[in-house]
DODONU-126248 format. One record per residue (C-alpha): residue in three letters; x, y, z. Coordinates in Angstrom, 3 decimals. Layout:
<nodes>
+------+----------+----------+----------+
| type |     east |    north |       up |
+------+----------+----------+----------+
|  Ala |        X |        Y |        Z |
...
+------+----------+----------+----------+
</nodes>
This chain:
<nodes>
+------+----------+----------+----------+
| type |     east |    north |       up |
+------+----------+----------+----------+
|  Met |  -49.281 |  -16.489 |  -32.729 |
|  Gln |  -51.120 |  -16.660 |  -29.437 |
|  Val |  -53.508 |  -13.767 |  -29.042 |
|  Asn |  -52.907 |  -11.681 |  -25.901 |
|  Phe |  -56.213 |  -10.747 |  -24.307 |
|  Ser |  -54.765 |   -8.609 |  -21.527 |
|  Lys |  -55.217 |   -4.863 |  -21.352 |
|  Thr |  -51.553 |   -4.320 |  -20.501 |
|  Gly |  -49.924 |   -1.663 |  -22.628 |
|  Glu |  -53.124 |   -0.154 |  -23.972 |
|  Gly |  -52.100 |    3.234 |  -22.753 |
|  Asn |  -55.122 |    3.653 |  -20.473 |
|  Gln |  -54.815 |    6.342 |  -17.860 |
|  Pro |  -55.786 |    5.640 |  -14.242 |
|  Ala |  -59.512 |    5.757 |  -13.676 |
|  Pro |  -60.624 |    9.226 |  -12.563 |
|  Glu |  -61.473 |    9.720 |   -8.915 |
|  Ile |  -65.227 |   10.030 |   -8.539 |
|  Thr |  -66.738 |   12.234 |   -5.861 |
|  Lys |  -70.384 |   13.083 |   -5.382 |
|  Lys |  -71.786 |   16.371 |   -4.221 |
|  Ala |  -75.304 |   17.730 |   -4.141 |
|  Thr |  -75.944 |   20.704 |   -6.410 |
|  Glu |  -78.927 |   22.866 |   -7.066 |
|  Thr |  -81.004 |   21.303 |   -9.795 |
|  Pro |  -84.492 |   21.872 |  -11.170 |
|  Val |  -85.542 |   18.504 |   -9.749 |
|  Ala |  -85.439 |   17.795 |   -6.028 |
|  Glu |  -83.026 |   15.153 |   -4.675 |
|  Val |  -81.016 |   14.892 |   -7.911 |
|  Val |  -77.294 |   14.250 |   -7.307 |
|  Val |  -74.763 |   15.270 |   -9.947 |
|  Glu |  -71.396 |   13.504 |  -10.052 |
|  Ser |  -68.350 |   15.706 |  -10.461 |
|  Val |  -65.151 |   14.124 |  -11.807 |
|  Asn |  -61.699 |   15.045 |  -10.490 |
|  Ser |  -59.252 |   13.735 |  -13.073 |
|  Ser |  -56.031 |   14.470 |  -14.880 |
|  Val |  -57.630 |   13.363 |  -18.170 |
|  Pro |  -57.291 |   16.250 |  -20.649 |
|  Ala |  -60.469 |   18.266 |  -21.187 |
|  Leu |  -62.414 |   17.365 |  -24.316 |
|  Ala |  -63.539 |   20.954 |  -24.823 |
|  Thr |  -62.599 |   24.412 |  -23.584 |
|  Ser |  -66.108 |   25.398 |  -22.607 |
|  Pro |  -66.489 |   25.411 |  -18.796 |
|  Asn |  -70.045 |   24.115 |  -19.164 |
|  Thr |  -69.053 |   20.982 |  -21.144 |
|  Phe |  -68.975 |   17.610 |  -19.394 |
|  Gln |  -65.572 |   15.949 |  -19.379 |
|  Phe |  -65.487 |   12.177 |  -19.859 |
|  Gly |  -62.542 |    9.864 |  -19.455 |
|  Asp |  -62.070 |    7.148 |  -22.093 |
|  Asp |  -61.406 |    3.436 |  -21.766 |
|  Leu |  -60.343 |    0.929 |  -24.401 |
|  Pro |  -61.897 |   -2.429 |  -23.485 |
|  Gly |  -59.697 |   -5.497 |  -23.320 |
|  Phe |  -60.435 |   -8.468 |  -25.581 |
|  Arg |  -62.042 |  -10.446 |  -22.759 |
|  Glu |  -64.599 |   -7.663 |  -22.391 |
|  Val |  -65.686 |   -7.884 |  -26.028 |
|  Lys |  -68.001 |  -10.481 |  -27.533 |
|  Phe |  -66.784 |  -10.605 |  -31.112 |
|  Pro |  -69.159 |  -11.548 |  -33.934 |
|  Arg |  -68.523 |  -14.996 |  -35.342 |
|  Ile |  -68.196 |  -16.590 |  -38.746 |
|  Asn |  -70.644 |  -19.457 |  -39.269 |
|  Ile |  -71.294 |  -21.817 |  -42.150 |
|  Val |  -75.000 |  -22.497 |  -42.501 |
|  His |  -75.764 |  -26.223 |  -42.446 |
|  Asn |  -78.907 |  -28.263 |  -42.955 |
|  Val |  -79.344 |  -28.463 |  -39.177 |
|  Gly |  -79.366 |  -25.741 |  -36.538 |
|  Asn |  -81.175 |  -22.446 |  -36.149 |
|  Leu |  -79.305 |  -20.546 |  -38.878 |
|  Lys |  -80.963 |  -22.614 |  -41.607 |
|  Asp |  -84.308 |  -21.048 |  -40.633 |
|  Thr |  -83.041 |  -17.611 |  -41.695 |
|  Phe |  -80.298 |  -18.314 |  -44.206 |
|  Thr |  -79.603 |  -20.841 |  -46.946 |
|  Pro |  -77.341 |  -23.834 |  -46.246 |
|  Gly |  -73.919 |  -23.259 |  -47.752 |
|  Glu |  -73.875 |  -19.527 |  -47.014 |
|  Ile |  -71.231 |  -18.011 |  -44.746 |
|  Val |  -72.744 |  -15.612 |  -42.218 |
|  Phe |  -70.936 |  -13.036 |  -40.092 |
|  Gly |  -72.434 |  -12.050 |  -36.765 |
|  Gln |  -75.584 |  -14.092 |  -37.557 |
|  Thr |  -76.791 |  -11.169 |  -39.686 |
|  Thr |  -74.506 |  -10.529 |  -42.665 |
|  Val |  -74.051 |  -12.970 |  -45.543 |
|  Val |  -70.422 |  -12.613 |  -46.629 |
|  Phe |  -70.444 |  -15.539 |  -49.076 |
|  Arg |  -73.179 |  -17.252 |  -51.036 |
|  Pro |  -72.535 |  -20.399 |  -53.135 |
|  Pro |  -74.322 |  -20.955 |  -56.437 |
|  Ile |  -77.615 |  -22.306 |  -55.089 |
|  Lys |  -80.667 |  -22.822 |  -57.267 |
|  Asp |  -80.988 |  -19.755 |  -59.515 |
|  Ala |  -78.826 |  -17.445 |  -57.380 |
|  Ala |  -75.343 |  -16.619 |  -58.607 |
|  Ala |  -72.420 |  -17.166 |  -56.277 |
|  Thr |  -70.642 |  -14.237 |  -54.662 |
|  Pro |  -66.838 |  -14.031 |  -54.692 |
|  Ala |  -65.038 |  -15.842 |  -51.891 |
|  Val |  -64.574 |  -13.727 |  -48.778 |
|  Asn |  -61.036 |  -12.660 |  -47.871 |
|  Phe |  -59.657 |  -13.130 |  -44.352 |
|  Thr |  -56.409 |  -13.024 |  -42.407 |
|  Val |  -55.761 |  -15.022 |  -39.250 |
|  Ala |  -54.596 |  -12.698 |  -36.472 |
|  Gly |  -53.911 |  -15.591 |  -34.117 |
|  Ile |  -55.234 |  -18.641 |  -32.318 |
|  Val |  -57.308 |  -17.596 |  -29.307 |
|  Ser |  -57.726 |  -21.059 |  -27.800 |
|  Lys |  -57.345 |  -24.759 |  -28.510 |
|  Arg |  -59.959 |  -26.883 |  -26.784 |
|  Phe |  -62.016 |  -30.042 |  -27.289 |
|  Ser |  -65.689 |  -30.215 |  -28.192 |
|  Glu |  -68.013 |  -33.162 |  -27.646 |
|  Lys |  -69.361 |  -34.511 |  -30.918 |
|  Val |  -73.127 |  -34.848 |  -30.696 |
|  Ile |  -75.855 |  -35.730 |  -33.170 |
|  Gly |  -76.856 |  -32.630 |  -35.094 |
|  Gly |  -73.720 |  -30.775 |  -34.010 |
|  Ile |  -75.584 |  -28.632 |  -31.469 |
|  Gly |  -74.633 |  -28.605 |  -27.766 |
|  Gly |  -72.187 |  -30.913 |  -26.055 |
|  Glu |  -69.452 |  -30.316 |  -23.497 |
|  Ile |  -66.344 |  -28.194 |  -24.044 |
|  Cys |  -63.078 |  -29.226 |  -22.367 |
|  Asp |  -59.823 |  -27.287 |  -22.168 |
|  Thr |  -57.490 |  -30.307 |  -21.990 |
|  Glu |  -57.428 |  -34.003 |  -22.837 |
|  Ala |  -57.315 |  -34.695 |  -19.100 |
|  Glu |  -60.660 |  -32.916 |  -18.760 |
|  Val |  -61.976 |  -34.998 |  -21.661 |
|  Arg |  -61.100 |  -38.184 |  -19.714 |
|  Thr |  -62.735 |  -36.809 |  -16.587 |
|  Ala |  -65.888 |  -36.120 |  -18.616 |
|  Gly |  -65.956 |  -39.757 |  -19.737 |
|  Gly |  -64.711 |  -39.129 |  -23.249 |
|  Thr |  -61.843 |  -39.673 |  -25.655 |
|  Thr |  -60.313 |  -37.918 |  -28.643 |
|  Asp |  -59.359 |  -41.242 |  -30.233 |
|  Tyr |  -61.928 |  -42.344 |  -32.817 |
|  Asn |  -60.989 |  -46.015 |  -32.657 |
|  Glu |  -61.229 |  -46.094 |  -28.877 |
|  Trp |  -64.600 |  -44.380 |  -29.065 |
|  Lys |  -65.911 |  -46.959 |  -31.567 |
|  Leu |  -64.888 |  -49.767 |  -29.221 |
|  Lys |  -66.499 |  -48.183 |  -26.166 |
|  Glu |  -69.369 |  -46.226 |  -27.722 |
|  Lys |  -72.021 |  -48.676 |  -26.534 |
|  Ser |  -70.737 |  -48.405 |  -22.974 |
|  Gly |  -71.429 |  -44.675 |  -23.033 |
|  Met |  -68.023 |  -43.218 |  -23.900 |
|  Lys |  -68.233 |  -39.726 |  -25.396 |
|  Arg |  -66.294 |  -38.625 |  -28.438 |
|  Phe |  -64.460 |  -35.285 |  -28.425 |
|  Glu |  -62.866 |  -33.402 |  -31.312 |
|  Pro |  -60.366 |  -30.517 |  -31.433 |
|  Leu |  -61.926 |  -27.038 |  -31.388 |
|  Asn |  -59.825 |  -24.022 |  -32.388 |
|  Asp |  -61.010 |  -20.438 |  -31.887 |
|  Met |  -59.268 |  -18.109 |  -34.354 |
|  Leu |  -59.307 |  -14.323 |  -34.318 |
|  Ile |  -59.602 |  -13.227 |  -37.942 |
|  Val |  -59.653 |   -9.977 |  -39.894 |
|  Ile |  -62.396 |  -10.108 |  -42.545 |
|  Lys |  -62.468 |   -7.918 |  -45.634 |
|  Arg |  -65.787 |   -6.310 |  -46.567 |
|  Pro |  -67.243 |   -8.129 |  -49.581 |
|  Ala |  -68.319 |   -5.879 |  -52.438 |
|  His |  -71.974 |   -6.895 |  -52.051 |
|  Val |  -72.112 |   -5.791 |  -48.385 |
|  Ala |  -73.089 |   -2.171 |  -47.739 |
|  Asp |  -70.227 |    0.161 |  -46.861 |
|  Asp |  -71.967 |    1.889 |  -43.939 |
|  Asp |  -69.345 |    1.437 |  -41.188 |
|  Thr |  -71.739 |   -0.591 |  -39.040 |
|  Val |  -70.060 |   -3.971 |  -39.573 |
|  Phe |  -66.824 |   -3.285 |  -41.438 |
|  Ser |  -65.265 |   -0.183 |  -39.900 |
|  Phe |  -61.475 |   -0.634 |  -39.879 |
|  Val |  -59.715 |    0.969 |  -42.850 |
|  Ile |  -56.563 |   -0.792 |  -44.042 |
|  Asp |  -54.974 |    0.071 |  -47.393 |
|  Gly |  -58.170 |    1.857 |  -48.385 |
|  Glu |  -60.377 |   -1.222 |  -47.782 |
|  Lys |  -62.852 |   -1.891 |  -44.962 |
|  Tyr |  -62.365 |   -4.760 |  -42.496 |
|  Ala |  -63.926 |   -6.228 |  -39.360 |
|  Leu |  -62.637 |   -8.372 |  -36.510 |
|  Gly |  -64.351 |  -11.668 |  -35.779 |
|  Leu |  -63.961 |  -15.157 |  -34.383 |
|  Trp |  -64.064 |  -18.379 |  -36.329 |
|  Ser |  -64.419 |  -21.595 |  -34.341 |
|  Val |  -63.448 |  -24.645 |  -36.374 |
|  Lys |  -64.240 |  -28.190 |  -35.339 |
|  Gly |  -65.143 |  -31.450 |  -37.041 |
|  Thr |  -65.072 |  -31.216 |  -40.822 |
|  Ala |  -64.204 |  -27.494 |  -40.661 |
|  Tyr |  -61.220 |  -28.213 |  -38.408 |
|  Thr |  -59.906 |  -30.723 |  -40.917 |
|  Ala |  -60.685 |  -28.778 |  -44.107 |
|  Ala |  -59.694 |  -25.294 |  -42.932 |
|  Tyr |  -57.129 |  -25.773 |  -40.193 |
|  Lys |  -55.324 |  -29.122 |  -40.571 |
|  Glu |  -55.251 |  -29.256 |  -44.365 |
|  Val |  -54.581 |  -25.567 |  -45.046 |
|  Leu |  -53.739 |  -23.160 |  -42.206 |
|  Ala |  -51.700 |  -25.528 |  -40.035 |
|  Leu |  -49.959 |  -26.947 |  -43.095 |
|  His |  -48.990 |  -23.488 |  -44.345 |
|  Arg |  -47.930 |  -22.416 |  -40.862 |
|  Leu |  -45.458 |  -25.306 |  -40.838 |
|  Gln |  -44.162 |  -25.335 |  -44.403 |
|  Gly |  -45.971 |  -22.785 |  -46.531 |
|  Val |  -46.846 |  -19.113 |  -46.835 |
|  Leu |  -47.469 |  -18.754 |  -43.079 |
|  Arg |  -44.010 |  -19.806 |  -41.902 |
|  Gly |  -43.412 |  -16.246 |  -40.718 |
|  Gly |  -46.665 |  -16.228 |  -38.733 |
|  Tyr |  -50.400 |  -16.433 |  -39.356 |
|  Pro |  -50.788 |  -12.741 |  -40.315 |
|  Met |  -48.213 |  -12.970 |  -43.113 |
|  His |  -50.678 |  -14.141 |  -45.784 |
|  Asn |  -54.417 |  -13.827 |  -46.365 |
|  Phe |  -56.819 |  -16.445 |  -47.677 |
|  Ser |  -60.072 |  -16.718 |  -49.570 |
|  Leu |  -62.980 |  -18.540 |  -47.929 |
|  Ser |  -65.942 |  -20.159 |  -49.636 |
|  Thr |  -67.915 |  -23.387 |  -49.199 |
|  Arg |  -68.482 |  -26.605 |  -51.083 |
|  Thr |  -70.309 |  -29.841 |  -50.435 |
|  Lys |  -68.470 |  -33.014 |  -49.498 |
|  Lys |  -69.916 |  -36.499 |  -49.319 |
|  Phe |  -69.668 |  -38.393 |  -46.041 |
|  Pro |  -71.224 |  -41.708 |  -44.956 |
|  Thr |  -73.962 |  -39.635 |  -43.297 |
|  Gly |  -74.646 |  -37.625 |  -46.473 |
|  Leu |  -73.572 |  -34.355 |  -48.074 |
|  Thr |  -72.127 |  -31.694 |  -45.764 |
|  Trp |  -71.050 |  -28.122 |  -46.411 |
|  Val |  -67.358 |  -27.672 |  -45.658 |
|  Pro |  -65.116 |  -24.592 |  -45.893 |
|  Leu |  -62.836 |  -24.153 |  -48.886 |
|  Val |  -59.764 |  -22.152 |  -47.857 |
|  Val |  -57.240 |  -21.101 |  -50.522 |
|  Pro |  -54.131 |  -18.885 |  -50.176 |
|  Ala |  -54.791 |  -15.459 |  -51.692 |
|  Thr |  -52.088 |  -12.783 |  -51.445 |
|  Lys |  -49.221 |  -11.783 |  -49.189 |
|  Ser |  -50.394 |   -9.467 |  -46.416 |
|  Ser |  -49.424 |   -5.821 |  -46.749 |
|  Pro |  -47.217 |   -4.090 |  -44.155 |
|  Ala |  -50.289 |   -2.088 |  -43.089 |
|  Met |  -52.256 |   -5.276 |  -42.367 |
|  Ile |  -49.407 |   -6.781 |  -40.367 |
|  Glu |  -49.014 |   -3.595 |  -38.322 |
|  Phe |  -52.768 |   -3.479 |  -37.714 |
|  Ile |  -52.756 |   -7.029 |  -36.349 |
|  Lys |  -49.701 |   -6.316 |  -34.174 |
|  Ala |  -51.494 |   -3.345 |  -32.668 |
|  Ile |  -54.628 |   -5.418 |  -32.001 |
|  Val |  -53.123 |   -8.531 |  -30.451 |
|  Asn |  -50.186 |   -6.958 |  -28.643 |
|  Pro |  -50.933 |   -3.280 |  -27.953 |
|  Gln |  -48.002 |   -1.161 |  -26.805 |
+------+----------+----------+----------+
</nodes>
């Protein structure tokens, strides 16, 4: 499923015509805007302001993101490596670290793939160029082929890796306060939030290639990404450069009709 970011079909009415006229006010030179609109009145009182409404399109919203805390980067200064953080403020999963008990894996459903791009692999994983196509990667002096990069690394060739941005629906973990500030959508009596998860490098392999893409082709997601939800936690994996926290994604349960309808309404509003 490709997420549609347009505002087409959202049912927005035409913007009200704005006219300005000077009125008598307690303060000199104050101008009050009067609105001439066909938008239904919000109240019957003649003294009540009437405001039109507007549902922002996806491109106007900066969604909070899912991040795995690593041993490098700024998040490690506030959170513990191995934790999964939502919106850089809310810990939705905590592995068994030191004397702290682990929390249950967080549940999520993929609404769709927002974009497929390429990210430059740099030391520490912070920064680097982002390219939309492999042609742009070549123009930037890079390659997506590891073997080619190894041969030409000393001559300055850059290495790029796939980067997928996924729109996901995240279920409120039991340990997170139910105060409607982060998780505010109600589906089947449970609270959810919308967010983005960008997977690249080890996360791209562990979460997307080995699980989500595989199931989309021949598993529980053959009917589409929203058809099944997954549990997300973290584990350490040994690489030549040392231990790294990687996502552990496991199929959970079949999505309910209410969840599927919610995602349809979000990604393709009628």
